[in-house]
N, CA, C and O atoms as a Maestro MAE file, in Angstrom:
{
 s_m_m2io_version
 :::
 2.0.0
}

f_m_ct {
 s_m_title
 :::
 protein
 m_atom[344] {
  # First column is atom index #
  i_m_mmod_type
  r_m_x_coord
  r_m_y_coord
  r_m_z_coord
  i_m_residue_number
  s_m_chain_name
  s_m_pdb_residue_name
  s_m_pdb_atom_name
  i_m_atomic_number
  :::
  1 25 -0.444 11.640 -33.124 1 A "MET " " N  " 7
  2 3 0.163 12.946 -32.976 1 A "MET " " CA " 6
  3 2 -0.030 13.720 -34.282 1 A "MET " " C  " 6
  4 15 0.202 13.191 -35.369 1 A "MET " " O  " 8
  5 25 -0.444 14.939 -34.165 2 A "ARG " " N  " 7
  6 3 -0.630 15.791 -35.343 2 A "ARG " " CA " 6
  7 2 0.711 16.332 -35.814 2 A "ARG " " C  " 6
  8 15 1.676 16.396 -35.052 2 A "ARG " " O  " 8
  9 25 0.752 16.723 -37.090 3 A "ALA " " N  " 7
  10 3 1.986 17.256 -37.665 3 A "ALA " " CA " 6
  11 2 2.476 18.467 -36.888 3 A "ALA " " C  " 6
  12 15 3.679 18.610 -36.671 3 A "ALA " " O  " 8
  13 25 1.582 19.328 -36.471 4 A "GLY " " N  " 7
  14 3 1.959 20.515 -35.706 4 A "GLY " " CA " 6
  15 2 2.584 20.179 -34.367 4 A "GLY " " C  " 6
  16 15 3.446 20.906 -33.874 4 A "GLY " " O  " 8
  17 25 2.142 19.057 -33.773 5 A "ASP " " N  " 7
  18 3 2.706 18.633 -32.497 5 A "ASP " " CA " 6
  19 2 4.198 18.353 -32.639 5 A "ASP " " C  " 6
  20 15 4.998 18.777 -31.805 5 A "ASP " " O  " 8
  21 25 4.564 17.642 -33.694 6 A "ARG " " N  " 7
  22 3 5.973 17.300 -33.917 6 A "ARG " " CA " 6
  23 2 6.795 18.564 -34.148 6 A "ARG " " C  " 6
  24 15 7.923 18.658 -33.666 6 A "ARG " " O  " 8
  25 25 6.250 19.536 -34.878 7 A "SER " " N  " 7
  26 3 7.017 20.760 -35.136 7 A "SER " " CA " 6
  27 2 7.233 21.555 -33.847 7 A "SER " " C  " 6
  28 15 8.272 22.196 -33.688 7 A "SER " " O  " 8
  29 25 6.273 21.521 -32.931 8 A "LEU " " N  " 7
  30 3 6.459 22.194 -31.646 8 A "LEU " " CA " 6
  31 2 7.555 21.509 -30.847 8 A "LEU " " C  " 6
  32 15 8.409 22.171 -30.258 8 A "LEU " " O  " 8
  33 25 7.531 20.195 -30.827 9 A "GLU " " N  " 7
  34 3 8.573 19.455 -30.113 9 A "GLU " " CA " 6
  35 2 9.940 19.723 -30.737 9 A "GLU " " C  " 6
  36 15 10.924 19.930 -30.028 9 A "GLU " " O  " 8
  37 25 9.993 19.719 -32.065 10 A "ASP " " N  " 7
  38 3 11.254 20.013 -32.759 10 A "ASP " " CA " 6
  39 2 11.749 21.414 -32.436 10 A "ASP " " C  " 6
  40 15 12.950 21.623 -32.263 10 A "ASP " " O  " 8
  41 25 10.835 22.373 -32.355 11 A "ALA " " N  " 7
  42 3 11.223 23.752 -32.041 11 A "ALA " " CA " 6
  43 2 11.803 23.842 -30.628 11 A "ALA " " C  " 6
  44 15 12.781 24.556 -30.408 11 A "ALA " " O  " 8
  45 25 11.216 23.131 -29.680 12 A "ILE " " N  " 7
  46 3 11.740 23.116 -28.311 12 A "ILE " " CA " 6
  47 2 13.161 22.561 -28.312 12 A "ILE " " C  " 6
  48 15 14.074 23.168 -27.753 12 A "ILE " " O  " 8
  49 25 13.338 21.412 -28.939 13 A "LEU " " N  " 7
  50 3 14.650 20.767 -28.951 13 A "LEU " " CA " 6
  51 2 15.679 21.601 -29.706 13 A "LEU " " C  " 6
  52 15 16.845 21.649 -29.316 13 A "LEU " " O  " 8
  53 25 15.256 22.258 -30.786 14 A "ASP " " N  " 7
  54 3 16.164 23.105 -31.550 14 A "ASP " " CA " 6
  55 2 16.650 24.284 -30.706 14 A "ASP " " C  " 6
  56 15 17.841 24.595 -30.699 14 A "ASP " " O  " 8
  57 25 15.735 24.931 -30.003 15 A "LEU " " N  " 7
  58 3 16.153 26.052 -29.154 15 A "LEU " " CA " 6
  59 2 17.084 25.590 -28.045 15 A "LEU " " C  " 6
  60 15 18.048 26.281 -27.714 15 A "LEU " " O  " 8
  61 25 16.804 24.427 -27.468 16 A "LEU " " N  " 7
  62 3 17.679 23.906 -26.417 16 A "LEU " " CA " 6
  63 2 19.057 23.576 -26.971 16 A "LEU " " C  " 6
  64 15 20.063 23.773 -26.289 16 A "LEU " " O  " 8
  65 25 19.114 23.074 -28.205 17 A "ASP " " N  " 7
  66 3 20.405 22.770 -28.833 17 A "ASP " " CA " 6
  67 2 21.253 24.022 -29.021 17 A "ASP " " C  " 6
  68 15 22.481 23.943 -29.047 17 A "ASP " " O  " 8
  69 25 20.613 25.161 -29.151 18 A "ARG " " N  " 7
  70 3 21.328 26.431 -29.356 18 A "ARG " " CA " 6
  71 2 21.805 27.052 -28.049 18 A "ARG " " C  " 6
  72 15 22.560 28.024 -28.061 18 A "ARG " " O  " 8
  73 25 21.374 26.502 -26.941 19 A "ARG " " N  " 7
  74 3 21.736 27.037 -25.627 19 A "ARG " " CA " 6
  75 2 22.896 26.231 -25.037 19 A "ARG " " C  " 6
  76 15 23.212 25.130 -25.486 19 A "ARG " " O  " 8
  77 25 23.500 26.809 -24.041 20 A "ALA " " N  " 7
  78 3 24.572 26.119 -23.327 20 A "ALA " " CA " 6
  79 2 24.007 24.886 -22.619 20 A "ALA " " C  " 6
  80 15 22.828 24.857 -22.264 20 A "ALA " " O  " 8
  81 25 24.845 23.874 -22.417 21 A "PRO " " N  " 7
  82 3 24.372 22.707 -21.672 21 A "PRO " " CA " 6
  83 2 23.820 23.123 -20.310 21 A "PRO " " C  " 6
  84 15 24.432 23.920 -19.600 21 A "PRO " " O  " 8
  85 25 22.677 22.584 -19.961 22 A "GLY " " N  " 7
  86 3 22.042 22.910 -18.691 22 A "GLY " " CA " 6
  87 2 21.152 24.140 -18.726 22 A "GLY " " C  " 6
  88 15 20.411 24.399 -17.777 22 A "GLY " " O  " 8
  89 25 21.220 24.906 -19.819 23 A "ALA " " N  " 7
  90 3 20.372 26.101 -19.935 23 A "ALA " " CA " 6
  91 2 18.937 25.692 -20.223 23 A "ALA " " C  " 6
  92 15 18.669 24.579 -20.674 23 A "ALA " " O  " 8
  93 25 18.030 26.604 -19.955 24 A "SER " " N  " 7
  94 3 16.612 26.329 -20.163 24 A "SER " " CA " 6
  95 2 16.003 27.366 -21.093 24 A "SER " " C  " 6
  96 15 16.603 28.401 -21.384 24 A "SER " " O  " 8
  97 25 14.795 27.060 -21.549 25 A "VAL " " N  " 7
  98 3 14.023 28.001 -22.359 25 A "VAL " " CA " 6
  99 2 12.643 28.148 -21.744 25 A "VAL " " C  " 6
  100 15 12.140 27.255 -21.062 25 A "VAL " " O  " 8
  101 25 12.057 29.282 -22.001 26 A "CYS " " N  " 7
  102 3 10.692 29.548 -21.582 26 A "CYS " " CA " 6
  103 2 9.768 29.144 -22.734 26 A "CYS " " C  " 6
  104 15 10.151 29.287 -23.895 26 A "CYS " " O  " 8
  105 25 8.575 28.648 -22.447 27 A "PRO " " N  " 7
  106 3 7.643 28.356 -23.538 27 A "PRO " " CA " 6
  107 2 7.415 29.552 -24.454 27 A "PRO " " C  " 6
  108 15 7.176 29.376 -25.649 27 A "PRO " " O  " 8
  109 25 7.486 30.766 -23.910 28 A "SER " " N  " 7
  110 3 7.294 31.942 -24.764 28 A "SER " " CA " 6
  111 2 8.439 32.109 -25.757 28 A "SER " " C  " 6
  112 15 8.227 32.634 -26.850 28 A "SER " " O  " 8
  113 25 9.658 31.669 -25.398 29 A "ASP " " N  " 7
  114 3 10.777 31.694 -26.344 29 A "ASP " " CA " 6
  115 2 10.455 30.833 -27.556 29 A "ASP " " C  " 6
  116 15 10.701 31.221 -28.699 29 A "ASP " " O  " 8
  117 25 9.903 29.663 -27.284 30 A "VAL " " N  " 7
  118 3 9.552 28.729 -28.353 30 A "VAL " " CA " 6
  119 2 8.415 29.302 -29.193 30 A "VAL " " C  " 6
  120 15 8.478 29.285 -30.422 30 A "VAL " " O  " 8
  121 25 7.386 29.803 -28.536 31 A "ALA " " N  " 7
  122 3 6.234 30.362 -29.254 31 A "ALA " " CA " 6
  123 2 6.653 31.522 -30.146 31 A "ALA " " C  " 6
  124 15 6.191 31.633 -31.282 31 A "ALA " " O  " 8
  125 25 7.518 32.379 -29.641 32 A "ARG " " N  " 7
  126 3 7.980 33.520 -30.445 32 A "ARG " " CA " 6
  127 2 8.842 33.071 -31.619 32 A "ARG " " C  " 6
  128 15 8.807 33.686 -32.684 32 A "ARG " " O  " 8
  129 25 9.613 32.005 -31.433 33 A "ALA " " N  " 7
  130 3 10.443 31.492 -32.522 33 A "ALA " " CA " 6
  131 2 9.585 30.923 -33.648 33 A "ALA " " C  " 6
  132 15 9.959 30.994 -34.818 33 A "ALA " " O  " 8
  133 25 8.443 30.363 -33.289 34 A "ILE " " N  " 7
  134 3 7.548 29.776 -34.283 34 A "ILE " " CA " 6
  135 2 6.709 30.850 -34.957 34 A "ILE " " C  " 6
  136 15 6.585 30.868 -36.182 34 A "ILE " " O  " 8
  137 25 6.139 31.737 -34.171 35 A "GLU " " N  " 7
  138 3 5.252 32.794 -34.680 35 A "GLU " " CA " 6
  139 2 6.086 34.041 -34.919 35 A "GLU " " C  " 6
  140 15 6.304 34.836 -34.005 35 A "GLU " " O  " 8
  141 25 6.544 34.209 -36.131 36 A "ARG " " N  " 7
  142 3 7.450 35.308 -36.457 36 A "ARG " " CA " 6
  143 2 6.733 36.573 -36.920 36 A "ARG " " C  " 6
  144 15 7.371 37.609 -37.103 36 A "ARG " " O  " 8
  145 25 5.424 36.503 -37.109 37 A "SER " " N  " 7
  146 3 4.716 37.702 -37.562 37 A "SER " " CA " 6
  147 2 4.603 38.698 -36.407 37 A "SER " " C  " 6
  148 15 4.584 38.305 -35.241 37 A "SER " " O  " 8
  149 25 4.529 39.977 -36.735 38 A "PRO " " N  " 7
  150 3 4.409 40.994 -35.688 38 A "PRO " " CA " 6
  151 2 3.103 40.825 -34.914 38 A "PRO " " C  " 6
  152 15 2.123 40.286 -35.428 38 A "PRO " " O  " 8
  153 25 3.112 41.284 -33.702 39 A "GLY " " N  " 7
  154 3 1.901 41.221 -32.891 39 A "GLY " " CA " 6
  155 2 2.003 40.187 -31.795 39 A "GLY " " C  " 6
  156 15 3.087 39.747 -31.414 39 A "GLY " " O  " 8
  157 25 0.851 39.818 -31.306 40 A "GLU " " N  " 7
  158 3 0.772 38.935 -30.146 40 A "GLU " " CA " 6
  159 2 0.332 37.513 -30.500 40 A "GLU " " C  " 6
  160 15 -0.095 36.773 -29.613 40 A "GLU " " O  " 8
  161 25 0.425 37.113 -31.766 41 A "GLY " " N  " 7
  162 3 -0.014 35.783 -32.179 41 A "GLY " " CA " 6
  163 2 0.687 34.645 -31.465 41 A "GLY " " C  " 6
  164 15 0.142 33.547 -31.353 41 A "GLY " " O  " 8
  165 25 1.888 34.900 -30.983 42 A "TRP " " N  " 7
  166 3 2.631 33.864 -30.285 42 A "TRP " " CA " 6
  167 2 1.923 33.406 -29.014 42 A "TRP " " C  " 6
  168 15 2.100 32.267 -28.582 42 A "TRP " " O  " 8
  169 25 1.130 34.277 -28.418 43 A "ARG " " N  " 7
  170 3 0.441 33.914 -27.171 43 A "ARG " " CA " 6
  171 2 -0.491 32.717 -27.351 43 A "ARG " " C  " 6
  172 15 -0.680 31.923 -26.429 43 A "ARG " " O  " 8
  173 25 -1.065 32.595 -28.532 44 A "GLU " " N  " 7
  174 3 -1.959 31.457 -28.813 44 A "GLU " " CA " 6
  175 2 -1.209 30.132 -28.815 44 A "GLU " " C  " 6
  176 15 -1.827 29.073 -28.704 44 A "GLU " " O  " 8
  177 25 0.098 30.177 -28.940 45 A "LEU " " N  " 7
  178 3 0.902 28.958 -28.971 45 A "LEU " " CA " 6
  179 2 1.395 28.523 -27.592 45 A "LEU " " C  " 6
  180 15 1.991 27.453 -27.463 45 A "LEU " " O  " 8
  181 25 1.160 29.318 -26.582 46 A "MET " " N  " 7
  182 3 1.706 29.002 -25.260 46 A "MET " " CA " 6
  183 2 1.236 27.647 -24.725 46 A "MET " " C  " 6
  184 15 2.062 26.837 -24.302 46 A "MET " " O  " 8
  185 25 -0.050 27.391 -24.735 47 A "GLU " " N  " 7
  186 3 -0.541 26.100 -24.220 47 A "GLU " " CA " 6
  187 2 -0.088 24.937 -25.100 47 A "GLU " " C  " 6
  188 15 0.340 23.915 -24.563 47 A "GLU " " O  " 8
  189 25 -0.162 25.047 -26.433 48 A "PRO " " N  " 7
  190 3 0.369 23.957 -27.252 48 A "PRO " " CA " 6
  191 2 1.854 23.685 -26.990 48 A "PRO " " C  " 6
  192 15 2.276 22.529 -27.002 48 A "PRO " " O  " 8
  193 25 2.645 24.726 -26.755 49 A "VAL " " N  " 7
  194 3 4.066 24.527 -26.451 49 A "VAL " " CA " 6
  195 2 4.218 23.824 -25.106 49 A "VAL " " C  " 6
  196 15 5.053 22.930 -24.968 49 A "VAL " " O  " 8
  197 25 3.431 24.213 -24.126 50 A "ARG " " N  " 7
  198 3 3.491 23.538 -22.815 50 A "ARG " " CA " 6
  199 2 3.118 22.064 -22.945 50 A "ARG " " C  " 6
  200 15 3.734 21.209 -22.308 50 A "ARG " " O  " 8
  201 25 2.115 21.762 -23.765 51 A "ARG " " N  " 7
  202 3 1.736 20.358 -23.967 51 A "ARG " " CA " 6
  203 2 2.851 19.588 -24.673 51 A "ARG " " C  " 6
  204 15 3.131 18.439 -24.330 51 A "ARG " " O  " 8
  205 25 3.487 20.225 -25.663 52 A "ALA " " N  " 7
  206 3 4.598 19.577 -26.364 52 A "ALA " " CA " 6
  207 2 5.749 19.310 -25.394 52 A "ALA " " C  " 6
  208 15 6.367 18.246 -25.442 52 A "ALA " " O  " 8
  209 25 6.034 20.262 -24.526 53 A "ALA " " N  " 7
  210 3 7.084 20.078 -23.520 53 A "ALA " " CA " 6
  211 2 6.731 18.930 -22.576 53 A "ALA " " C  " 6
  212 15 7.603 18.152 -22.188 53 A "ALA " " O  " 8
  213 25 5.470 18.826 -22.211 54 A "ALA " " N  " 7
  214 3 5.037 17.731 -21.328 54 A "ALA " " CA " 6
  215 2 5.227 16.376 -22.013 54 A "ALA " " C  " 6
  216 15 5.623 15.406 -21.367 54 A "ALA " " O  " 8
  217 25 4.944 16.304 -23.325 55 A "ARG " " N  " 7
  218 3 5.172 15.046 -24.053 55 A "ARG " " CA " 6
  219 2 6.658 14.690 -24.066 55 A "ARG " " C  " 6
  220 15 7.030 13.536 -23.853 55 A "ARG " " O  " 8
  221 25 7.499 15.691 -24.318 56 A "LEU " " N  " 7
  222 3 8.939 15.438 -24.310 56 A "LEU " " CA " 6
  223 2 9.423 15.028 -22.921 56 A "LEU " " C  " 6
  224 15 10.316 14.190 -22.794 56 A "LEU " " O  " 8
  225 25 8.841 15.610 -21.893 57 A "ALA " " N  " 7
  226 3 9.197 15.239 -20.521 57 A "ALA " " CA " 6
  227 2 8.780 13.791 -20.242 57 A "ALA " " C  " 6
  228 15 9.515 13.044 -19.596 57 A "ALA " " O  " 8
  229 25 7.611 13.402 -20.727 58 A "ALA " " N  " 7
  230 3 7.143 12.024 -20.530 58 A "ALA " " CA " 6
  231 2 8.070 11.019 -21.213 58 A "ALA " " C  " 6
  232 15 8.202 9.882 -20.761 58 A "ALA " " O  " 8
  233 25 8.709 11.448 -22.304 59 A "GLU " " N  " 7
  234 3 9.672 10.602 -23.020 59 A "GLU " " CA " 6
  235 2 11.058 10.648 -22.376 59 A "GLU " " C  " 6
  236 15 11.950 9.896 -22.770 59 A "GLU " " O  " 8
  237 25 11.239 11.527 -21.388 60 A "GLY " " N  " 7
  238 3 12.520 11.648 -20.715 60 A "GLY " " CA " 6
  239 2 13.534 12.491 -21.468 60 A "GLY " " C  " 6
  240 15 14.722 12.457 -21.149 60 A "GLY " " O  " 8
  241 25 13.088 13.240 -22.452 61 A "ARG " " N  " 7
  242 3 14.009 14.046 -23.268 61 A "ARG " " CA " 6
  243 2 14.260 15.428 -22.688 61 A "ARG " " C  " 6
  244 15 15.314 16.018 -22.926 61 A "ARG " " O  " 8
  245 25 13.306 15.950 -21.933 62 A "VAL " " N  " 7
  246 3 13.454 17.248 -21.265 62 A "VAL " " CA " 6
  247 2 12.853 17.140 -19.875 62 A "VAL " " C  " 6
  248 15 12.188 16.160 -19.541 62 A "VAL " " O  " 8
  249 25 13.099 18.158 -19.079 63 A "GLU " " N  " 7
  250 3 12.395 18.261 -17.806 63 A "GLU " " CA " 6
  251 2 11.813 19.653 -17.683 63 A "GLU " " C  " 6
  252 15 12.352 20.630 -18.205 63 A "GLU " " O  " 8
  253 25 10.714 19.712 -16.988 64 A "ILE " " N  " 7
  254 3 9.999 20.960 -16.736 64 A "ILE " " CA " 6
  255 2 10.392 21.417 -15.338 64 A "ILE " " C  " 6
  256 15 10.371 20.637 -14.386 64 A "ILE " " O  " 8
  257 25 10.752 22.695 -15.231 65 A "THR " " N  " 7
  258 3 11.158 23.203 -13.924 65 A "THR " " CA " 6
  259 2 10.370 24.461 -13.560 65 A "THR " " C  " 6
  260 15 9.858 25.182 -14.416 65 A "THR " " O  " 8
  261 25 10.302 24.686 -12.259 66 A "GLN " " N  " 7
  262 3 9.805 25.938 -11.701 66 A "GLN " " CA " 6
  263 2 10.797 26.335 -10.616 66 A "GLN " " C  " 6
  264 15 11.093 25.552 -9.712 66 A "GLN " " O  " 8
  265 25 11.296 27.534 -10.714 67 A "HIS " " N  " 7
  266 3 12.305 28.035 -9.773 67 A "HIS " " CA " 6
  267 2 13.511 27.099 -9.723 67 A "HIS " " C  " 6
  268 15 14.121 26.921 -8.669 67 A "HIS " " O  " 8
  269 25 13.854 26.499 -10.874 68 A "GLY " " N  " 7
  270 3 15.022 25.638 -10.979 68 A "GLY " " CA " 6
  271 2 14.826 24.214 -10.489 68 A "GLY " " C  " 6
  272 15 15.756 23.409 -10.550 68 A "GLY " " O  " 8
  273 25 13.640 23.890 -10.005 69 A "THR " " N  " 7
  274 3 13.360 22.556 -9.474 69 A "THR " " CA " 6
  275 2 12.450 21.797 -10.430 69 A "THR " " C  " 6
  276 15 11.429 22.332 -10.862 69 A "THR " " O  " 8
  277 25 12.806 20.550 -10.769 70 A "PRO " " N  " 7
  278 3 11.929 19.763 -11.646 70 A "PRO " " CA " 6
  279 2 10.542 19.577 -11.029 70 A "PRO " " C  " 6
  280 15 10.401 19.334 -9.831 70 A "PRO " " O  " 8
  281 25 9.527 19.700 -11.883 71 A "VAL " " N  " 7
  282 3 8.143 19.530 -11.447 71 A "VAL " " CA " 6
  283 2 7.412 18.623 -12.426 71 A "VAL " " C  " 6
  284 15 7.837 18.448 -13.568 71 A "VAL " " O  " 8
  285 25 6.321 18.058 -11.968 72 A "ASP " " N  " 7
  286 3 5.444 17.268 -12.838 72 A "ASP " " CA " 6
  287 2 4.681 18.247 -13.717 72 A "ASP " " C  " 6
  288 15 3.994 19.130 -13.202 72 A "ASP " " O  " 8
  289 25 4.791 18.105 -15.052 73 A "PRO " " N  " 7
  290 3 4.098 19.047 -15.936 73 A "PRO " " CA " 6
  291 2 2.588 19.094 -15.705 73 A "PRO " " C  " 6
  292 15 1.965 20.139 -15.893 73 A "PRO " " O  " 8
  293 25 2.001 17.981 -15.302 74 A "ALA " " N  " 7
  294 3 0.552 17.937 -15.095 74 A "ALA " " CA " 6
  295 2 0.121 18.837 -13.941 74 A "ALA " " C  " 6
  296 15 -0.998 19.352 -13.935 74 A "ALA " " O  " 8
  297 25 1.000 19.025 -12.977 75 A "GLY " " N  " 7
  298 3 0.649 19.835 -11.821 75 A "GLY " " CA " 6
  299 2 1.241 21.231 -11.836 75 A "GLY " " C  " 6
  300 15 1.002 22.017 -10.920 75 A "GLY " " O  " 8
  301 25 2.007 21.547 -12.861 76 A "ALA " " N  " 7
  302 3 2.676 22.850 -12.913 76 A "ALA " " CA " 6
  303 2 1.684 23.959 -13.244 76 A "ALA " " C  " 6
  304 15 1.002 23.910 -14.268 76 A "ALA " " O  " 8
  305 25 1.612 24.929 -12.392 77 A "ARG " " N  " 7
  306 3 0.778 26.107 -12.609 77 A "ARG " " CA " 6
  307 2 1.694 27.320 -12.594 77 A "ARG " " C  " 6
  308 15 2.599 27.408 -11.764 77 A "ARG " " O  " 8
  309 25 1.469 28.231 -13.488 78 A "GLY " " N  " 7
  310 3 2.305 29.415 -13.554 78 A "GLY " " CA " 6
  311 2 3.506 29.201 -14.457 78 A "GLY " " C  " 6
  312 15 3.545 28.250 -15.238 78 A "GLY " " O  " 8
  313 25 4.492 30.094 -14.347 79 A "PRO " " N  " 7
  314 3 5.646 30.053 -15.243 79 A "PRO " " CA " 6
  315 2 6.466 28.776 -15.078 79 A "PRO " " C  " 6
  316 15 6.706 28.299 -13.969 79 A "PRO " " O  " 8
  317 25 6.884 28.247 -16.219 80 A "ILE " " N  " 7
  318 3 7.761 27.076 -16.229 80 A "ILE " " CA " 6
  319 2 8.948 27.358 -17.121 80 A "ILE " " C  " 6
  320 15 8.945 28.307 -17.904 80 A "ILE " " O  " 8
  321 25 9.961 26.521 -16.993 81 A "ARG " " N  " 7
  322 3 11.117 26.521 -17.880 81 A "ARG " " CA " 6
  323 2 11.283 25.090 -18.374 81 A "ARG " " C  " 6
  324 15 10.831 24.140 -17.735 81 A "ARG " " O  " 8
  325 25 11.938 24.954 -19.520 82 A "ILE " " N  " 7
  326 3 12.168 23.655 -20.127 82 A "ILE " " CA " 6
  327 2 13.675 23.503 -20.310 82 A "ILE " " C  " 6
  328 15 14.330 24.404 -20.835 82 A "ILE " " O  " 8
  329 25 14.222 22.376 -19.883 83 A "ARG " " N  " 7
  330 3 15.639 22.121 -20.092 83 A "ARG " " CA " 6
  331 2 15.848 20.652 -20.427 83 A "ARG " " C  " 6
  332 15 15.000 19.803 -20.153 83 A "ARG " " O  " 8
  333 25 17.000 20.378 -21.026 84 A "ARG " " N  " 7
  334 3 17.350 18.993 -21.341 84 A "ARG " " CA " 6
  335 2 17.475 18.217 -20.038 84 A "ARG " " C  " 6
  336 15 17.886 18.753 -19.008 84 A "ARG " " O  " 8
  337 25 17.117 16.960 -20.109 85 A "THR " " N  " 7
  338 3 17.275 16.090 -18.948 85 A "THR " " CA " 6
  339 2 18.769 15.888 -18.707 85 A "THR " " C  " 6
  340 15 19.510 15.556 -19.632 85 A "THR " " O  " 8
  341 25 19.210 16.088 -17.470 86 A "PRO " " N  " 7
  342 3 20.655 15.926 -17.197 86 A "PRO " " CA " 6
  343 2 21.103 14.491 -17.393 86 A "PRO " " C  " 6
  344 15 22.280 14.181 -17.207 86 A "PRO " " O  " 8
  :::
 }
 m_bond[343] {
  # First column is bond index #
  i_m_from
  i_m_to
  i_m_order
  :::
  1 1 2 1
  2 2 3 1
  3 3 4 2
  4 3 5 1
  5 5 6 1
  6 6 7 1
  7 7 8 2
  8 7 9 1
  9 9 10 1
  10 10 11 1
  11 11 12 2
  12 11 13 1
  13 13 14 1
  14 14 15 1
  15 15 16 2
  16 15 17 1
  17 17 18 1
  18 18 19 1
  19 19 20 2
  20 19 21 1
  21 21 22 1
  22 22 23 1
  23 23 24 2
  24 23 25 1
  25 25 26 1
  26 26 27 1
  27 27 28 2
  28 27 29 1
  29 29 30 1
  30 30 31 1
  31 31 32 2
  32 31 33 1
  33 33 34 1
  34 34 35 1
  35 35 36 2
  36 35 37 1
  37 37 38 1
  38 38 39 1
  39 39 40 2
  40 39 41 1
  41 41 42 1
  42 42 43 1
  43 43 44 2
  44 43 45 1
  45 45 46 1
  46 46 47 1
  47 47 48 2
  48 47 49 1
  49 49 50 1
  50 50 51 1
  51 51 52 2
  52 51 53 1
  53 53 54 1
  54 54 55 1
  55 55 56 2
  56 55 57 1
  57 57 58 1
  58 58 59 1
  59 59 60 2
  60 59 61 1
  61 61 62 1
  62 62 63 1
  63 63 64 2
  64 63 65 1
  65 65 66 1
  66 66 67 1
  67 67 68 2
  68 67 69 1
  69 69 70 1
  70 70 71 1
  71 71 72 2
  72 71 73 1
  73 73 74 1
  74 74 75 1
  75 75 76 2
  76 75 77 1
  77 77 78 1
  78 78 79 1
  79 79 80 2
  80 79 81 1
  81 81 82 1
  82 82 83 1
  83 83 84 2
  84 83 85 1
  85 85 86 1
  86 86 87 1
  87 87 88 2
  88 87 89 1
  89 89 90 1
  90 90 91 1
  91 91 92 2
  92 91 93 1
  93 93 94 1
  94 94 95 1
  95 95 96 2
  96 95 97 1
  97 97 98 1
  98 98 99 1
  99 99 100 2
  100 99 101 1
  101 101 102 1
  102 102 103 1
  103 103 104 2
  104 103 105 1
  105 105 106 1
  106 106 107 1
  107 107 108 2
  108 107 109 1
  109 109 110 1
  110 110 111 1
  111 111 112 2
  112 111 113 1
  113 113 114 1
  114 114 115 1
  115 115 116 2
  116 115 117 1
  117 117 118 1
  118 118 119 1
  119 119 120 2
  120 119 121 1
  121 121 122 1
  122 122 123 1
  123 123 124 2
  124 123 125 1
  125 125 126 1
  126 126 127 1
  127 127 128 2
  128 127 129 1
  129 129 130 1
  130 130 131 1
  131 131 132 2
  132 131 133 1
  133 133 134 1
  134 134 135 1
  135 135 136 2
  136 135 137 1
  137 137 138 1
  138 138 139 1
  139 139 140 2
  140 139 141 1
  141 141 142 1
  142 142 143 1
  143 143 144 2
  144 143 145 1
  145 145 146 1
  146 146 147 1
  147 147 148 2
  148 147 149 1
  149 149 150 1
  150 150 151 1
  151 151 152 2
  152 151 153 1
  153 153 154 1
  154 154 155 1
  155 155 156 2
  156 155 157 1
  157 157 158 1
  158 158 159 1
  159 159 160 2
  160 159 161 1
  161 161 162 1
  162 162 163 1
  163 163 164 2
  164 163 165 1
  165 165 166 1
  166 166 167 1
  167 167 168 2
  168 167 169 1
  169 169 170 1
  170 170 171 1
  171 171 172 2
  172 171 173 1
  173 173 174 1
  174 174 175 1
  175 175 176 2
  176 175 177 1
  177 177 178 1
  178 178 179 1
  179 179 180 2
  180 179 181 1
  181 181 182 1
  182 182 183 1
  183 183 184 2
  184 183 185 1
  185 185 186 1
  186 186 187 1
  187 187 188 2
  188 187 189 1
  189 189 190 1
  190 190 191 1
  191 191 192 2
  192 191 193 1
  193 193 194 1
  194 194 195 1
  195 195 196 2
  196 195 197 1
  197 197 198 1
  198 198 199 1
  199 199 200 2
  200 199 201 1
  201 201 202 1
  202 202 203 1
  203 203 204 2
  204 203 205 1
  205 205 206 1
  206 206 207 1
  207 207 208 2
  208 207 209 1
  209 209 210 1
  210 210 211 1
  211 211 212 2
  212 211 213 1
  213 213 214 1
  214 214 215 1
  215 215 216 2
  216 215 217 1
  217 217 218 1
  218 218 219 1
  219 219 220 2
  220 219 221 1
  221 221 222 1
  222 222 223 1
  223 223 224 2
  224 223 225 1
  225 225 226 1
  226 226 227 1
  227 227 228 2
  228 227 229 1
  229 229 230 1
  230 230 231 1
  231 231 232 2
  232 231 233 1
  233 233 234 1
  234 234 235 1
  235 235 236 2
  236 235 237 1
  237 237 238 1
  238 238 239 1
  239 239 240 2
  240 239 241 1
  241 241 242 1
  242 242 243 1
  243 243 244 2
  244 243 245 1
  245 245 246 1
  246 246 247 1
  247 247 248 2
  248 247 249 1
  249 249 250 1
  250 250 251 1
  251 251 252 2
  252 251 253 1
  253 253 254 1
  254 254 255 1
  255 255 256 2
  256 255 257 1
  257 257 258 1
  258 258 259 1
  259 259 260 2
  260 259 261 1
  261 261 262 1
  262 262 263 1
  263 263 264 2
  264 263 265 1
  265 265 266 1
  266 266 267 1
  267 267 268 2
  268 267 269 1
  269 269 270 1
  270 270 271 1
  271 271 272 2
  272 271 273 1
  273 273 274 1
  274 274 275 1
  275 275 276 2
  276 275 277 1
  277 277 278 1
  278 278 279 1
  279 279 280 2
  280 279 281 1
  281 281 282 1
  282 282 283 1
  283 283 284 2
  284 283 285 1
  285 285 286 1
  286 286 287 1
  287 287 288 2
  288 287 289 1
  289 289 290 1
  290 290 291 1
  291 291 292 2
  292 291 293 1
  293 293 294 1
  294 294 295 1
  295 295 296 2
  296 295 297 1
  297 297 298 1
  298 298 299 1
  299 299 300 2
  300 299 301 1
  301 301 302 1
  302 302 303 1
  303 303 304 2
  304 303 305 1
  305 305 306 1
  306 306 307 1
  307 307 308 2
  308 307 309 1
  309 309 310 1
  310 310 311 1
  311 311 312 2
  312 311 313 1
  313 313 314 1
  314 314 315 1
  315 315 316 2
  316 315 317 1
  317 317 318 1
  318 318 319 1
  319 319 320 2
  320 319 321 1
  321 321 322 1
  322 322 323 1
  323 323 324 2
  324 323 325 1
  325 325 326 1
  326 326 327 1
  327 327 328 2
  328 327 329 1
  329 329 330 1
  330 330 331 1
  331 331 332 2
  332 331 333 1
  333 333 334 1
  334 334 335 1
  335 335 336 2
  336 335 337 1
  337 337 338 1
  338 338 339 1
  339 339 340 2
  340 339 341 1
  341 341 342 1
  342 342 343 1
  343 343 344 2
  :::
 }
}
């Protein structure tokens, strides 16, 4: 695992810790929290954040949802949300 991978995972977990129990975050929330410079640079982080979320899901630390329903990250297409595993 690269150093950047761990920081993405930490950023996901940190944002979830700041939310109410059961709340979720969008990968773009995480990307924007990491990329604080003005502009659209956060968009380049979207796929890395999704991959980091998938790793956390594989560890059982979070779950990936679409329309509030847990989904397999490998098959998820389109918008997703990330939340702590209940």
